[in-house]
C-alpha positions in Angstrom: -8.7 -12.6 29.2 -8.5 -8.9 29.6 -7.2 -7.1 26.2 -5.6 -3.8 26.7 -4.5 -1.1 24.3 -1.8 1.4 25.5 -1.5 4.5 23.2 1.9 6.2 23.8 2.3 10.0 23.0 5.2 11.9 23.1 7.9 13.7 20.8 10.6 11.9 19.2 13.4 11.1 21.5 11.2 11.1 24.5 11.4 7.4 25.3 8.0 6.0 23.7 10.0 3.0 22.0 11.8 2.2 25.4 8.4 2.4 27.2 6.9 0.0 24.6 9.8 -2.5 24.8 9.1 -2.4 28.6 5.4 -3.1 28.0 5.6 -6.1 25.7 7.5 -8.3 27.8 4.6 -10.6 28.1 3.8 -13.2 25.5 1.4 -12.0 22.7 1.9 -8.4 23.0 2.6 -6.3 19.9 3.9 -2.9 19.2 2.4 -1.1 16.3 4.6 1.7 15.2 5.2 4.0 12.3 9.0 3.4 12.6 8.3 -0.1 11.2 7.1 1.3 7.9 10.4 3.5 7.6 12.6 0.3 8.4 10.8 -2.3 6.4 13.0 -5.0 4.7 15.8 -4.1 6.8 16.4 -0.7 5.4 18.0 2.0 7.6 15.6 4.3 9.1 14.7 7.4 7.0 11.6 9.2 7.3 10.2 10.9 3.9 7.7 13.6 4.6 5.9 13.0 1.6 5.1 9.6 2.6 3.8 10.4 6.1 0.1 9.5 5.3 1.3 6.1 3.9 3.2 5.6 7.1 0.4 6.6 9.2 -2.0 4.0 7.4 0.3 1.3 7.8 0.5 1.8 11.6 -3.3 1.8 11.6 -3.5 -1.6 9.6 -0.9 -3.1 11.9 -3.2 -2.1 15.0 -6.4 -3.2 13.1 -4.9 -6.8 12.3 -3.7 -7.0 16.0 -7.0 -5.9 17.6 -8.8 -8.5 15.0 -6.7 -11.3 16.2 -7.2 -10.6 20.0 -3.7 -9.8 21.1 -3.8 -9.3 24.8 -1.8 -6.2 24.8 -1.5 -3.7 21.7 1.0 -0.6 22.2 0.8 2.0 19.8 4.2 3.7 19.7 3.7 6.8 17.7 4.0 10.7 18.5 0.0 10.7 18.2 0.3 14.5 19.0 -3.1 15.1 17.6 -6.2 14.4 19.4 -8.1 13.0 16.5 -5.3 10.4 16.0 -5.6 9.2 19.6 -9.3 9.0 19.3 -9.3 7.0 16.0 -7.1 4.4 17.9 -9.3 4.4 21.0 -12.4 3.9 19.0 -11.2 1.2 16.9 -9.7 -0.7 20.0 -12.9 -0.3 22.0 -14.8 -1.5 19.0 -12.8 -4.8 19.5 -13.3 -5.1 23.2 -10.1 -3.5 24.4 -9.5 -1.4 27.5 -7.8 1.6 26.4 -4.9 3.5 28.5 -3.1 6.5 27.0 0.4 7.3 28.3 2.1 10.6 27.7 5.9 10.3 27.7 8.2 13.2 28.4 7.1 16.6 28.1 6.8 19.3 25.6 9.1 22.0 27.2 11.9 23.7 25.3 14.5 21.9 27.5 12.9 18.7 26.9 13.2 19.3 23.1 16.8 20.0 23.4 17.3 16.7 25.3 15.5 14.8 22.7 17.1 16.5 19.9 20.5 15.4 21.3 19.6 11.9 22.3 17.0 10.6 19.8 18.0 7.9 17.4 16.1 9.5 14.6 18.1 12.9 14.8 15.1 15.1 14.7 16.1 18.8 14.5 15.6 21.1 17.4 13.4 23.2 15.5 11.2 20.3 14.3 10.8 19.4 17.9 9.8 22.7 19.2 7.3 22.7 16.3 6.0 19.4 17.2 5.5 20.4 20.8 3.7 23.4 20.1 1.2 21.2 18.1 0.4 18.9 20.8 -3.3 18.6 21.6 -4.4 17.2 24.9 -7.2 15.1 25.2 -10.3 16.8 26.1 -10.7 15.5 29.7 -6.9 16.5 30.0 -7.7 20.3 29.5 -9.4 20.4 32.9 -6.5 18.7 34.8 -8.1 15.3 34.6 -5.6 12.3 35.6 -3.4 10.8 32.8 -0.6 8.3 32.9 2.7 10.1 32.5 6.3 8.7 32.4 9.0 11.5 32.8 12.5 10.8 31.2 14.2 8.7 33.8 11.3 8.5 36.2 8.9 5.6 37.3 5.6 5.6 35.8 3.0 7.4 37.8 -0.1 9.7 37.4 0.1 13.3 37.0 -2.1 16.4 36.6 -1.3 19.0 34.2 -2.2 22.5 33.5 -1.8 23.2 29.9 -0.8 26.4 28.1 0.1 26.8 24.5 0.8 23.2 24.1 3.1 22.9 26.9 2.6 21.1 30.1 3.9 21.4 33.7 3.4 18.9 36.4 1.8 20.3 39.6 0.5 17.4 41.6 1.4 13.7 41.7 -1.0 11.0 43.1 -0.8 7.4 43.3 -2.5 5.1 40.7 -5.2 4.2 43.5 -6.0 7.7 44.7 -8.3 10.1 42.8 
């Protein structure tokens, strides 16, 4: 059986958790999310910046456990804005025999940040979202407009090509999954 790891990337409020829920409809699938750290024991969501590293480690341990147990689908549901975070998950997943797919959810424009600030369940302030958007690091292959999976808010999943500038993206070409 083919094992797949899907790494979701995007700002809070962009729809990562909604996408994760769509993906895990199969038996045996698991979502690894830093949100679970903040809501352990049925607590209401409350992010404490001083404990960011602990929440990140918690999610990495969740993922490692899922990989070791051979779950058929492991979804990483975090912002994963930094290239090094994505690369870490890719390496660990591959070391356990997983095919890895990266999906960027939403976009990083000012207009998108405003939408996410209004609808996001975590109530992340607009200024924080803008700061996070400016810190988005595309993967090395993405810098030259390589294909990546992208899901715009309210649109079906598909492939997009993106030119990047100052951590922001704009779609210029849409291709089908079977085309190059």
